[in-house]
C-alpha positions in Angstrom: 94.2 170.0 84.3 91.9 171.9 82.1 91.7 170.6 78.6 92.7 172.8 75.8 92.0 173.1 72.0 93.5 175.2 69.4 91.6 178.4 68.6 91.7 178.2 64.8 94.4 180.3 63.0 95.2 182.2 66.2 97.0 179.2 67.3 96.2 179.9 70.9 95.6 176.8 73.0 92.4 177.8 74.6 90.8 176.2 77.6 87.7 174.4 76.5 85.6 176.5 79.0 86.0 180.3 78.8 84.9 182.7 81.3 82.0 184.9 79.9 81.8 188.4 81.5 78.3 189.2 81.1 77.0 188.0 84.4 79.5 189.8 86.6 78.1 193.1 85.7 75.3 192.3 88.0 77.3 191.2 90.9 79.0 193.1 93.8 82.6 194.1 92.9 84.4 191.6 95.3 82.3 188.7 94.4 82.7 189.2 90.7 86.5 189.7 90.8 86.9 186.7 93.1 84.9 184.6 90.5 87.3 185.6 87.7 90.2 184.8 89.9 88.8 181.5 90.9 88.2 180.6 87.2 91.8 181.3 86.3 93.1 179.3 89.3 91.1 176.2 88.0 92.7 176.5 84.5 90.5 179.0 82.4 92.7 181.0 80.1 90.3 182.8 78.0 88.3 185.6 79.4 85.5 187.4 77.4 83.6 190.5 77.8 82.1 193.3 75.9 82.2 197.2 75.9 78.4 197.0 76.5 78.5 194.7 79.6 78.4 197.5 82.3 81.5 197.4 84.6 82.5 193.8 83.4 85.7 194.9 81.8 86.7 196.9 85.0 86.2 193.8 87.2 88.1 191.5 84.8 90.8 194.2 84.7 91.1 194.0 88.3 91.1 190.3 88.5 93.9 189.7 85.8 96.4 192.0 87.4 99.7 190.3 87.5 98.8 187.4 85.2 97.9 189.0 81.9 100.6 187.2 79.9 99.1 183.7 80.6 95.7 184.7 79.4 93.8 185.3 76.1 91.4 188.5 76.5 88.6 189.0 74.1 86.1 191.8 74.2 83.3 193.0 71.8 82.3 196.2 70.2 78.6 196.6 69.2 78.9 200.1 67.7 77.7 200.6 64.2 80.5 203.2 62.9 84.2 203.0 62.6 84.6 206.1 64.8 82.6 204.7 67.6 84.5 201.4 67.4 87.8 203.1 67.5 86.8 204.9 70.7 85.3 201.8 72.2 88.5 199.8 71.6 90.5 202.6 73.4 88.0 202.5 76.2 88.2 198.7 76.6 91.9 198.9 76.7 91.6 201.4 79.6 88.9 199.5 81.5 90.8 196.2 81.2 94.0 197.7 82.1 95.9 196.2 79.2 98.0 197.5 76.3 96.7 194.9 73.8 93.5 193.0 73.4 93.9 189.5 72.0 90.6 189.4 70.1 88.1 192.0 69.3 84.6 191.0 68.1 82.2 192.8 65.8 79.4 192.2 68.2 75.8 191.1 67.7 75.6 191.0 64.0 72.3 189.3 63.5 71.0 190.5 60.0 72.9 190.5 56.7 71.9 194.2 56.1 73.4 195.0 59.6 76.7 193.3 58.5 76.8 195.3 55.3 75.9 198.5 57.0 78.8 198.1 59.5 81.1 197.4 56.6 80.1 200.5 54.8 80.5 202.6 58.0 84.0 201.6 58.5 83.7 199.3 61.5 86.0 196.6 60.0 88.3 199.2 58.7 88.7 200.5 62.4 89.4 197.1 63.8 92.1 196.5 61.0 93.6 199.9 61.9 93.6 198.8 65.7 95.4 195.5 64.6 98.0 197.4 62.7 98.6 199.9 65.7 99.1 196.8 68.0 95.9 197.4 70.0 94.4 194.0 69.0 95.8 190.8 67.8 92.8 189.2 66.1 89.3 190.2 64.7 86.2 188.1 65.3 82.5 188.1 64.8 79.7 187.3 67.0 75.9 186.9 66.4 72.9 184.6 66.9 72.1 184.0 63.2 74.1 181.3 61.7 73.6 182.2 58.0 74.9 185.8 58.8 78.0 184.5 60.4 78.6 182.0 57.5 78.4 185.0 55.2 80.8 187.0 57.3 83.5 184.4 57.6 83.5 183.7 53.8 85.1 187.1 53.5 88.2 185.8 54.9 88.4 188.7 57.4 87.6 187.1 60.6 89.9 184.9 62.7 87.2 183.6 65.2 83.6 183.5 65.4 81.1 183.3 68.3 77.8 181.6 67.7 74.9 180.3 69.8 75.0 176.7 70.5 73.1 174.5 72.9 70.7 171.6 73.3 67.8 173.7 72.0 69.7 175.7 69.3 72.2 173.3 67.6 71.8 174.3 63.8 75.4 175.7 63.7 76.6 172.2 63.6 74.9 171.6 60.2 76.8 174.3 58.0 78.5 176.9 60.1 80.8 174.8 62.1 82.1 172.6 59.3 82.6 175.9 57.1 84.6 177.6 59.8 86.6 174.6 60.5 87.6 174.2 56.9 88.7 177.9 56.9 90.7 177.5 60.1 88.4 180.1 61.9 88.4 179.7 65.7 84.9 178.5 66.9 83.7 179.8 70.2 80.1 179.3 71.5 77.8 181.3 73.8 74.6 180.5 75.6 75.7 176.8 76.2 73.1 176.9 79.1 70.5 178.8 77.1 70.7 181.9 79.1 70.1 179.6 82.1 67.0 177.9 81.0 68.7 174.6 80.1 69.8 174.1 83.6 67.8 174.0 87.0 66.9 177.7 87.4 68.2 178.6 91.0 64.9 180.3 91.8 62.9 177.2 91.4 65.4 174.6 92.9 63.8 175.2 96.4 60.4 174.1 95.3 61.3 170.5 94.5 60.5 170.7 90.8 64.1 170.1 89.4 62.8 167.0 87.5 60.9 169.4 85.2 64.1 171.2 84.0 65.2 170.3 80.4 68.6 169.3 81.8 71.1 169.8 84.5 73.9 172.4 83.9 76.2 169.4 83.6 74.2 167.7 80.9 74.0 170.9 78.9 77.7 171.6 79.1 78.6 168.0 78.3 76.5 168.3 75.2 78.6 171.4 74.0 81.9 170.0 75.3 81.3 166.7 73.3 81.3 168.6 70.0 84.9 168.5 68.6 84.2 171.3 66.3 84.0 173.8 69.2 87.3 175.2 70.4 85.9 176.8 73.5 82.4 177.4 75.2 82.1 180.8 76.9 80.0 180.3 80.0 78.7 183.3 81.9 79.5 182.9 85.6 78.8 185.3 88.2 80.0 183.7 91.5 82.7 181.5 92.7 79.8 178.7 93.4 79.0 178.9 89.6 82.6 178.6 88.7 83.3 175.6 90.8 80.1 174.0 89.5 80.9 174.4 85.7 84.7 174.4 85.5 85.3 170.6 86.6 83.5 169.5 83.4 86.4 170.8 81.4 89.0 168.7 83.2 88.3 165.6 81.3 86.9 164.6 77.7 83.2 164.6 77.5 81.0 162.4 75.6 77.2 162.2 75.3 75.8 158.8 74.4 73.1 158.8 71.6 70.4 157.6 73.9 71.1 160.5 76.4 71.2 162.9 73.7 67.9 161.8 72.1 66.2 162.0 75.6 67.5 165.6 76.3 66.7 166.7 72.7 63.1 165.6 73.3 62.8 167.3 76.6 64.0 170.6 75.0 61.5 170.1 72.2 58.5 169.7 74.4 59.5 172.1 77.1 58.6 175.8 77.6 62.0 176.8 76.2 60.7 178.1 73.1 61.7 181.8 72.8 63.8 184.0 75.0 67.6 183.4 75.3 67.9 185.8 78.2 70.3 188.1 76.5 68.8 191.3 77.8 69.4 193.3 74.7 65.7 194.4 74.6 65.9 196.0 78.1 67.6 199.3 77.4 65.4 200.3 74.5 62.0 199.6 76.3 60.5 203.1 76.7 58.2 201.7 79.5 61.1 200.1 81.2 59.3 196.6 81.2 61.5 193.9 82.4 60.9 191.8 79.6 63.4 189.2 80.4 61.9 188.7 83.9 58.4 188.4 82.5 59.4 185.7 80.2 61.2 183.9 83.0 58.0 183.9 85.0 56.1 182.6 82.0 58.7 179.6 82.0 58.0 179.2 85.7 54.3 178.9 85.0 54.5 176.8 81.8 57.5 174.5 82.4 57.9 174.2 86.1 54.2 174.4 87.1 54.8 177.1 89.5 51.7 178.8 88.6 50.8 180.7 91.7 54.3 181.9 92.3 54.6 183.1 88.6 51.2 184.9 88.9 51.9 186.6 92.1 55.2 188.0 91.1 54.0 189.1 87.7 50.9 190.8 89.2 52.9 192.5 91.9 56.0 193.7 89.9 55.2 193.6 86.2 51.6 193.7 85.2 51.2 197.4 85.3 54.2 198.2 83.1 53.3 195.3 80.6 49.8 197.0 80.2 51.7 200.2 79.2 53.5 198.6 76.2 52.9 200.8 73.1 54.1 198.1 70.6 56.8 200.5 69.4 58.9 197.4 68.2 62.1 198.9 69.6 62.6 195.7 71.5 61.8 193.4 68.6 64.5 195.3 66.4 67.1 194.5 69.2 66.1 190.8 69.6 68.7 188.4 68.2 65.8 185.8 67.7 63.6 188.3 66.0 60.8 187.6 68.4 57.5 189.4 68.4 58.1 190.7 71.9 54.8 192.7 72.2 52.8 189.6 71.2 54.5 187.5 73.6 54.1 190.0 76.4 50.3 190.1 75.6 50.4 186.2 75.8 52.2 186.3 79.2 49.8 188.9 80.6 46.7 186.8 79.5 48.1 183.8 81.4 49.8 185.5 84.5 47.6 188.7 84.8 44.9 189.5 87.5 42.1 189.2 84.8 43.0 185.7 84.0 
């Protein structure tokens, strides 16, 4: 049976692994719906999505028909004004096919100025209004910068937070998690697999270089689940195979011996996993339609896995021309949760993977 932990002041007993809806937006309808249903069958009771995740909410809505009362449904609104948030909550209710959302997140708040701007623009007021109207039960905040999340929860307005936490990004353990726990704020985490980079990437498994991965998916998830501050880890799963691979880790208590942790942390430190988290927030704002996430993935193929010819071939065939068109407009950098200098990193990737190399 899936282990459960109390989700802070919501008092909901959440499964230690939650279903993250970001991946299913890229999957065929039947496969996506089946993945959600299978996760529920295996004991997952927290399902998370976002208004900005394509048709993810629609697929979840189809999957949860007839079993809504047993689930905790969370979604997110990234919009910067109260008016837009009010509209997005109503849209989420319709797409999910429910009359109430358990938890609405103020989504992707990664700068203090952005948090203050959303407060001024009535975003929190809109969420409070939705709670008073019975459209949502609880209000949360998600983001990739721990100091911003800490400032937000100190206001006392947020019932749950969602932070990034994994083998390569574990700073939340130092201040944010103890603070949230002391305030009885529920703690959910995203990116336990580092956007996929902390497991064995499916594309490279066939080439016999699995030993060069930082960790297996099992190891990465055991690291997260062994942290008792964390109430649930939201894992993006896009297929039944992924569900059946990940969910069993939530069926029994997980521990990570100090020597194993030290080994994995050292591998993370020296690996090519140094920048991109794979969130894809940069993609819609690139005027040249550069597939930034895929370029960085090929860079990892080259640097970490040693698949040099494969990475160069794919880059030169599919991406080199568009990368050369980058105007350094900085739209991507402004959207990046990690505040990466994406134009510079694209130049670096091109200098290594390009035909002029």
